[in-house]
C-alpha positions in Angstrom: -26.9 26.3 -21.6 -28.1 24.0 -18.9 -28.3 20.3 -19.3 -32.1 20.4 -19.2 -32.2 22.9 -22.1 -29.7 20.9 -24.1 -31.9 17.8 -23.7 -34.9 19.8 -24.8 -32.9 20.9 -27.9 -32.3 17.3 -28.6 -36.0 16.6 -28.7 -36.7 19.6 -30.9 -33.8 18.6 -33.1 -35.5 15.2 -33.7 -38.4 17.2 -35.3 -36.2 19.7 -37.1 -33.6 17.3 -38.6 -30.6 15.1 -38.1 -28.2 18.1 -38.1 -29.8 19.7 -35.1 -29.9 16.3 -33.2 -26.2 15.9 -33.8 -25.4 19.4 -32.6 -27.4 18.9 -29.5 -25.8 15.5 -28.7 -22.3 17.1 -29.0 -23.5 19.8 -26.6 -24.7 17.2 -24.1 -21.3 15.4 -24.3 -19.5 18.7 -23.8 -21.7 19.5 -20.8 -21.0 16.1 -19.2 -17.3 16.4 -19.8 -17.0 19.9 -18.3 -15.3 20.1 -14.9 -17.6 20.3 -12.0 -16.5 20.9 -8.4 -16.5 17.4 -6.8 -15.0 16.6 -3.4 -12.7 13.5 -3.3 -14.4 11.8 -0.4 -15.3 8.4 -1.8 -13.0 5.4 -1.2 -12.5 4.6 -4.9 -11.2 8.2 -5.6 -7.8 7.3 -4.0 -6.0 5.4 -6.8 -4.6 2.0 -5.7 -1.9 0.2 -7.7 -3.1 -3.0 -9.3 -0.4 -5.7 -9.3 -0.1 -8.6 -11.7 -1.8 -11.4 -9.7 -0.4 -14.2 -11.8 3.1 -13.0 -11.0 2.2 -12.7 -7.3 0.9 -16.3 -7.4 4.2 -17.4 -8.9 6.2 -15.6 -6.2 4.0 -17.2 -3.5 4.6 -20.7 -5.0 8.4 -20.0 -4.9 8.2 -19.0 -1.3 6.3 -22.1 -0.4 8.9 -24.2 -2.1 11.7 -22.5 -0.2 9.9 -23.1 3.1 9.4 -26.7 2.3 13.1 -27.0 1.4 14.1 -25.4 4.7 12.1 -28.0 6.6 13.7 -30.9 4.8 17.2 -30.2 6.1 19.0 -28.4 8.9 20.1 -24.9 8.0 23.7 -23.9 8.5 24.6 -22.5 11.9 25.2 -18.9 10.7 21.7 -18.9 9.1 20.1 -20.3 12.2 21.8 -17.5 14.2 20.2 -14.9 12.0 16.8 -16.5 12.6 17.3 -16.6 16.4 18.4 -13.0 16.6 15.3 -11.9 14.7 13.3 -13.7 17.4 15.3 -12.0 20.1 14.6 -8.6 18.6 10.8 -9.4 18.4 10.8 -10.4 22.1 12.8 -7.2 23.0 10.0 -5.1 21.4 7.8 -6.0 24.3 10.4 -6.1 27.1 11.2 -3.1 29.3 14.9 -2.3 29.5 15.8 -4.3 26.4 18.2 -2.8 23.8 16.9 -3.8 20.3 19.3 -1.3 18.6 22.3 -3.3 19.8 20.6 -6.5 18.7 20.0 -5.0 15.3 23.7 -4.3 14.8 24.4 -7.8 15.8 21.8 -9.2 13.4 23.3 -7.3 10.5 26.8 -8.6 11.2 25.4 -12.1 11.5 23.6 -11.6 8.2 26.8 -10.6 6.4 28.5 -13.7 7.8 25.6 -16.0 6.7 25.7 -14.5 3.2 29.5 -15.1 3.0 29.5 -18.6 4.4 26.1 -20.0 3.2 25.1 -17.8 0.3 21.6 -16.5 -0.5 19.6 -19.7 -0.9 19.6 -20.7 2.8 18.8 -17.2 4.0 15.9 -17.1 1.5 14.7 -20.4 2.9 15.0 -19.1 6.4 12.9 -16.0 5.5 10.3 -18.2 3.8 9.8 -20.6 6.7 9.7 -17.8 9.2 7.0 -16.0 7.1 4.9 -19.2 7.2 5.3 -19.4 10.9 4.3 -15.8 11.3 1.2 -16.2 9.2 0.2 -19.3 11.3 0.9 -17.3 14.5 -1.4 -14.6 13.3 -4.2 -17.1 12.9 -3.5 -18.5 16.3 -3.9 -15.0 17.8 -7.2 -14.5 16.0 -8.5 -17.9 17.4 -7.3 -17.4 20.9 -7.6 -13.6 21.3 -4.1 -13.4 22.7 -0.6 -12.8 21.3 1.5 -15.9 21.6 5.2 -16.1 22.0 5.7 -17.1 18.3 3.9 -14.0 17.0 5.7 -11.8 19.5 9.1 -13.2 18.4 8.5 -13.0 14.7 6.2 -10.0 14.5 7.4 -7.8 17.3 4.6 -5.2 17.9 2.7 -6.3 14.7 -0.4 -7.2 16.6 -0.6 -3.8 18.3 -0.1 -2.1 15.0 -2.8 -4.3 13.4 -5.2 -3.3 16.2 -4.5 0.4 16.0 -4.7 0.4 12.2 -8.1 -1.4 12.0 -6.5 -4.4 10.3 -8.7 -6.4 12.7 -12.5 -6.3 12.3 -13.7 -7.8 15.6 -12.0 -11.2 15.6 -11.5 -11.2 11.8 -8.1 -10.3 10.3 -8.7 -8.2 7.2 -5.4 -9.2 5.6 -4.9 -12.3 3.4 -2.2 -14.9 4.1 -0.2 -13.6 1.1 -0.5 -10.0 2.4 0.7 -11.1 5.8 3.6 -13.0 4.2 4.8 -10.1 2.2 4.5 -7.7 5.1 6.6 -10.1 7.1 9.2 -10.4 4.3 9.4 -6.6 4.1 10.1 -6.4 7.9 12.6 -9.2 7.7 14.5 -7.4 4.9 14.5 -4.2 6.9 15.8 -5.9 10.0 18.6 -7.8 8.2 19.6 -4.8 6.0 18.8 -6.8 2.8 16.1 -4.5 1.4 18.2 -3.5 -1.5 20.0 -6.9 -2.1 18.9 -8.1 -5.5 18.1 -11.6 -4.2 15.9 -10.4 -1.4 14.4 -7.1 -2.6 10.7 -7.0 -3.3 9.6 -7.2 -6.9 7.6 -4.4 -8.4 4.5 -6.5 -8.2 5.1 -7.2 -4.5 5.7 -3.5 -3.9 2.5 -2.7 -5.7 0.6 -5.3 -3.6 2.1 -4.0 -0.4 1.3 -0.3 -1.2 -2.2 -1.3 -2.4 -2.8 -2.9 1.0 -1.4 0.1 3.0 -3.3 2.7 1.0 -6.5 0.7 1.5 -5.8 0.0 5.2 -3.2 2.5 6.4 -1.4 2.3 9.7 -2.3 4.8 12.3 -4.6 5.3 15.3 -6.6 8.2 13.9 -7.5 9.9 10.6 -4.7 12.4 10.8 -2.1 9.7 11.4 -3.5 7.5 8.6 -3.4 10.3 6.1 0.2 11.1 7.0 1.1 7.4 6.5 -0.8 7.3 3.2 1.1 10.4 2.0 4.3 8.5 2.8 3.1 5.5 1.0 2.3 7.6 -2.1 5.9 9.0 -2.0 7.4 5.5 -1.7 5.2 4.2 -4.5 6.0 7.1 -6.7 9.7 6.3 -6.5 9.1 2.7 -7.6 6.2 2.9 -10.1 6.1 5.6 -12.8 2.7 4.5 -13.9 1.1 5.4 -10.5 -0.7 8.8 -10.5 1.0 10.0 -7.4 0.2 13.7 -7.8 -3.5 12.9 -8.1 -3.4 10.7 -5.0 -1.5 13.4 -3.1 -4.2 15.9 -4.1 -6.9 13.6 -2.7 -5.1 13.0 0.6 -4.2 16.7 1.1 -7.9 17.6 0.4 -9.0 15.1 3.1 -6.4 16.6 5.5 -7.9 20.1 4.9 -4.8 21.4 3.1 -6.8 22.8 0.2 -4.1 25.1 -1.3 -1.6 22.2 -1.4 -4.3 19.9 -2.7 -5.1 22.3 -5.6 -1.3 22.5 -6.4 -1.2 18.6 -6.5 -4.2 18.4 -8.9 -2.7 21.1 -11.1 0.6 19.1 -11.2 -1.3 16.0 -12.2 -3.1 17.8 -15.0 0.1 19.3 -16.3 1.7 15.9 -16.5 -1.3 13.8 -17.5 -3.9 16.1 -19.0 -5.5 13.3 -21.1 -5.0 10.4 -18.7 -7.7 8.3 -17.0 -7.8 10.5 -13.9 -7.8 13.8 -15.7 -11.6 14.6 -15.5 -11.7 13.8 -11.8 -8.5 15.9 -11.3 -10.3 18.9 -12.8 -13.4 18.3 -10.7 -11.4 18.0 -7.5 -9.3 21.0 -8.4 -12.4 23.1 -8.6 -13.6 21.8 -5.2 -10.2 22.5 -3.6 -10.1 26.0 -5.0 -13.6 26.7 -3.7 -12.7 25.4 -0.2 -9.5 27.5 -0.3 -11.5 30.6 -1.2 -14.0 29.9 1.6 -11.3 29.6 4.2 -9.8 33.0 3.4 
């Protein structure tokens, strides 16, 4: 029965009695809930994690306090050596003939020494103040249209990545200061080898915020590269956040990449694990679209 005929039945039921109206309304609901082939092409159809913004605000306040503390006194020499080596690695990213790999080994040895001699608080303060300097350098680059030495030292090739990834819209940077800061902290952790250290590792809320940003504005110079990166982000997020509908997201991205068989398999996996979840109806709709596309390509 088509939706139009069902609606006509509703009108006739109004004349024939309450029972017929109820039956027709149930039929309308069933028709609306039935899967219909729908392509996952709209932006909102890629699920993005939603972090707890109150917790993120608390983390940002803690980082500001650490940066303020770092500016009130001189950091210990081993900690300053870590900061200077990070800057040297950033400069080397733009210099021909430089050997950043050797510097990275040196940096991690210096980090171990700084942890042993000064503990975590001073290194955390160093990271916080360098994050603030990085954010300020990004704003300077937006205003001047050129990459200054501070941004090159602290961000390496960040500005080239931002330009290629459309994180810049004309002269406007599409990332907030907090997003810039946690991207910097992530890079800082990677360079120093402290990504998994309990005192430095990103919280779940920070990870959610970072992946939300990267899924919304993925790195990559073209559509294919961006989808590849997004698939990687989905895998990383899946390992951290069990609430995230990774199979559904993977189905959307594989569909957009033209891998319709793999997309259908991902949507089936989502439905098998979360048949009654909030994305289940869309998963059924997108599965039908992926199967139709797969059949057309045979």
